[in-house]
C-alpha positions as CSV (number, residue, x, y, z in Angstrom):
1,M,66.2,-63.5,-3.6
2,K,63.9,-60.7,-2.6
3,Q,63.8,-59.1,0.8
4,E,60.6,-59.1,2.7
5,L,59.3,-55.7,4.0
6,E,56.6,-55.0,6.4
7,A,54.7,-52.3,4.5
8,N,52.2,-51.7,1.8
9,L,54.5,-51.1,-1.2
10,L,51.8,-49.7,-3.5
11,S,53.6,-46.4,-3.6
12,P,54.0,-43.6,-4.3
13,L,50.6,-42.1,-4.1
14,P,49.5,-38.4,-4.5
15,V,49.0,-36.6,-1.3
16,V,45.4,-35.2,-1.2
17,L,43.7,-32.7,1.0
18,V,40.2,-33.9,1.9
19,G,37.8,-31.1,2.7
20,A,34.6,-31.0,4.6
21,M,32.4,-28.4,6.2
22,V,32.5,-28.7,10.0
23,G,30.3,-26.4,12.0
24,G,29.8,-24.2,8.9
25,R,33.5,-23.8,8.2
26,P,35.8,-25.5,5.7
27,N,38.4,-27.9,7.2
28,Y,41.1,-29.9,5.4
29,L,43.2,-32.9,6.4
30,V,45.9,-34.8,4.6
31,I,45.2,-38.2,3.3
32,G,48.2,-40.2,2.0
33,Y,46.4,-43.4,1.0
34,I,43.5,-42.7,-1.4
35,S,42.4,-44.9,-4.3
36,P,40.1,-44.4,-7.3
37,F,38.0,-47.4,-8.3
38,D,35.1,-48.3,-10.7
39,F,37.1,-46.5,-13.4
40,G,37.4,-43.3,-11.4
41,R,33.7,-42.9,-10.6
42,Y,34.4,-43.5,-6.9
43,V,37.3,-42.9,-4.4
44,F,38.2,-44.8,-1.2
45,F,40.2,-43.7,1.8
46,S,40.5,-44.6,5.5
47,L,39.9,-42.1,8.2
48,Y,40.8,-42.4,11.9
49,K,37.5,-41.9,13.8
50,K,38.9,-39.2,16.0
51,R,39.7,-36.8,13.1
52,Y,37.9,-33.5,13.2
53,T,37.1,-33.6,9.4
54,R,35.1,-36.8,10.0
55,I,32.4,-34.8,11.8
56,G,31.7,-32.8,8.6
57,I,31.8,-35.9,6.4
58,Q,29.3,-37.7,8.7
59,E,27.0,-34.6,9.0
60,N,26.9,-33.5,5.3
61,R,27.6,-36.9,3.6
62,T,29.9,-34.9,1.3
63,F,33.6,-34.1,1.0
64,S,36.2,-32.8,-1.5
65,V,39.5,-34.2,-2.8
66,N,42.1,-31.6,-3.6
67,I,45.5,-32.4,-5.1
68,P,48.0,-29.9,-3.9
69,S,51.1,-28.9,-5.8
70,E,54.7,-28.8,-4.5
71,N,54.3,-25.1,-3.8
72,L,51.7,-25.9,-1.1
73,L,54.0,-28.2,0.9
74,A,54.0,-25.9,4.0
75,E,50.2,-25.8,4.1
76,V,50.1,-29.5,3.6
77,E,52.4,-29.9,6.6
78,I,50.0,-27.8,8.7
79,C,47.0,-29.7,7.5
80,G,48.8,-33.0,8.3
81,T,50.0,-32.0,11.8
82,K,47.3,-29.7,13.3
83,S,43.7,-30.5,14.2
84,G,40.8,-28.4,13.0
85,R,39.8,-28.3,16.6
86,D,42.8,-26.1,17.3
87,V,43.6,-24.4,14.0
88,D,41.2,-22.9,11.5
89,K,42.7,-24.6,8.4
90,G,40.1,-23.0,6.1
91,T,42.1,-19.7,6.5
92,L,45.1,-21.4,4.8
93,F,43.4,-21.4,1.4
94,E,40.8,-19.7,-0.8
95,T,37.8,-22.0,-0.7
96,F,35.1,-22.4,-3.4
97,L,32.0,-24.5,-3.5
98,G,30.6,-26.5,-6.4
99,E,27.3,-28.3,-7.0
100,L,27.2,-30.0,-3.6
101,E,27.6,-26.8,-1.6
102,T,29.0,-28.7,1.4
103,A,32.2,-30.0,-0.1
104,P,34.7,-27.1,0.2
105,M,37.4,-27.1,-2.4
106,I,40.8,-25.4,-2.5
107,R,41.3,-22.9,-5.3
108,E,45.1,-23.1,-5.0
109,C,45.0,-26.8,-5.8
110,H,45.1,-27.5,-9.6
111,I,42.8,-30.5,-9.3
112,N,39.6,-30.7,-7.2
113,M,36.8,-33.3,-7.0
114,E,33.5,-33.0,-5.1
115,C,32.2,-36.2,-3.8
116,E,29.1,-37.5,-2.0
117,V,29.4,-40.4,0.5
118,A,28.2,-43.6,-1.0
119,E,29.2,-45.8,2.0
120,I,31.1,-45.8,5.2
121,L,32.7,-49.0,6.4
122,D,33.5,-49.6,10.1
123,Y,37.0,-50.8,10.8
124,G,37.1,-50.4,14.6
125,Q,39.3,-47.3,15.1
126,N,39.0,-46.3,11.5
127,E,36.3,-45.9,8.8
128,G,36.6,-46.6,5.2
129,I,35.0,-43.7,3.2
130,I,33.6,-44.5,-0.2
131,G,32.7,-41.4,-2.2
132,R,31.0,-41.1,-5.5
133,V,32.7,-38.4,-7.6
134,I,30.1,-35.8,-8.6
135,K,32.3,-33.4,-10.5
136,S,36.0,-32.9,-11.2
137,Y,37.7,-29.6,-11.9
138,A,41.2,-28.7,-13.2
139,D,43.0,-25.4,-13.8
140,P,43.1,-24.7,-17.5
141,E,46.9,-24.3,-17.5
142,C,47.1,-28.0,-16.6
143,V,44.9,-29.2,-19.5
144,V,46.5,-29.9,-22.9
145,D,44.3,-30.8,-25.8
146,G,41.4,-31.5,-23.4
147,K,43.5,-33.9,-21.2
148,L,45.0,-33.4,-17.8
149,D,48.8,-33.2,-17.9
150,M,50.0,-34.2,-14.4
151,R,53.4,-32.7,-15.1
152,K,51.8,-29.3,-15.0
153,V,50.1,-30.1,-11.7
154,H,53.3,-30.8,-9.9
155,P,51.6,-33.1,-7.3
156,I,53.3,-34.1,-4.0
157,L,53.8,-37.8,-3.9
158,W,54.0,-39.8,-0.7
159,A,56.1,-42.9,-0.4
160,T,53.8,-44.9,1.8
161,G,55.8,-48.1,1.9
162,G,59.3,-46.8,1.8
163,D,60.9,-44.1,3.7
164,F,57.6,-42.2,4.3
165,N,58.8,-39.0,2.6
166,Y,57.5,-36.6,0.0
167,Y,58.6,-36.9,-3.7
168,R,57.9,-35.1,-7.0
169,L,56.6,-36.6,-10.2
170,G,59.3,-37.6,-12.7
171,E,59.4,-37.5,-16.5
172,R,56.8,-38.9,-18.7
173,I,57.9,-42.1,-20.5
174,G,56.4,-44.2,-23.3
175,E,55.1,-41.3,-25.3
176,E,57.0,-38.8,-27.3
177,E,57.1,-35.2,-26.1
178,D,56.5,-33.8,-29.6
179,S,57.2,-34.6,-33.2
180,A,60.2,-32.1,-33.4
181,D,62.0,-34.0,-30.6
182,Q,61.3,-37.3,-32.4
183,Q,62.5,-36.0,-35.7
184,E,65.8,-34.8,-34.1
185,A,66.2,-38.2,-32.4
186,D,65.6,-40.0,-35.7
187,A,68.2,-37.9,-37.4
188,D,70.9,-38.6,-34.7
189,P,72.9,-41.6,-35.8
190,E,73.9,-42.4,-32.2
191,H,70.3,-42.6,-31.1
C-alpha cells in the first residue's frame, strides 16, 4: 500500500534565478517551481505578488531564466532570502543583456533564456507568469556535439515535494558514455 503525502511530488526541479530590470537595475529571485511547455517554447512559474522582481516583470513585460550551478549556491541563498528592496542583488553577478534589452541575464550561469511575457494569470496572492522564450544561451563548455550536456552545467536541484532541500544531478542512464567503455564492458565476461 502506498503512503499518501500532502505535497506536489513532481520533483526534483532545477532551481532558477529569474531576472528583471527594476528601476533600471537588474534584480534576481529564486524560483523553485518552473515548467517548460509547448515543447519548450514557453515557460510557466508562479510569483507571489509582493515580490520585488514582479515590478520589473510587470513594467517591462520581459524576464530572464538563469540556471545556476552548484558553485553559485551561496548567491542563490541570498537571492532566495533577501528582497531586492533591501539588497542590490545585481551586484552578486556579472549581468549581460540580449535581444530584449530589459531581461538581465547572469554570465556566471551556464544556461540563460530571455523571455517576453505572453500572459499573466491572477491567482489571488500569486500570479502565474507565462513567458515566451525568445532566445536561449549556453556556455560552450556545456555543449557537446551541438547538444547541451546537463552534467557539465551542474544544476542545483530542488526537492519540492520531499524534504525541501537542494540536490545535485546524478549519472546519465540509458545511453552509453562512449564506445570504448561499451567495448570494455562487452569484453568483460561478468558484465
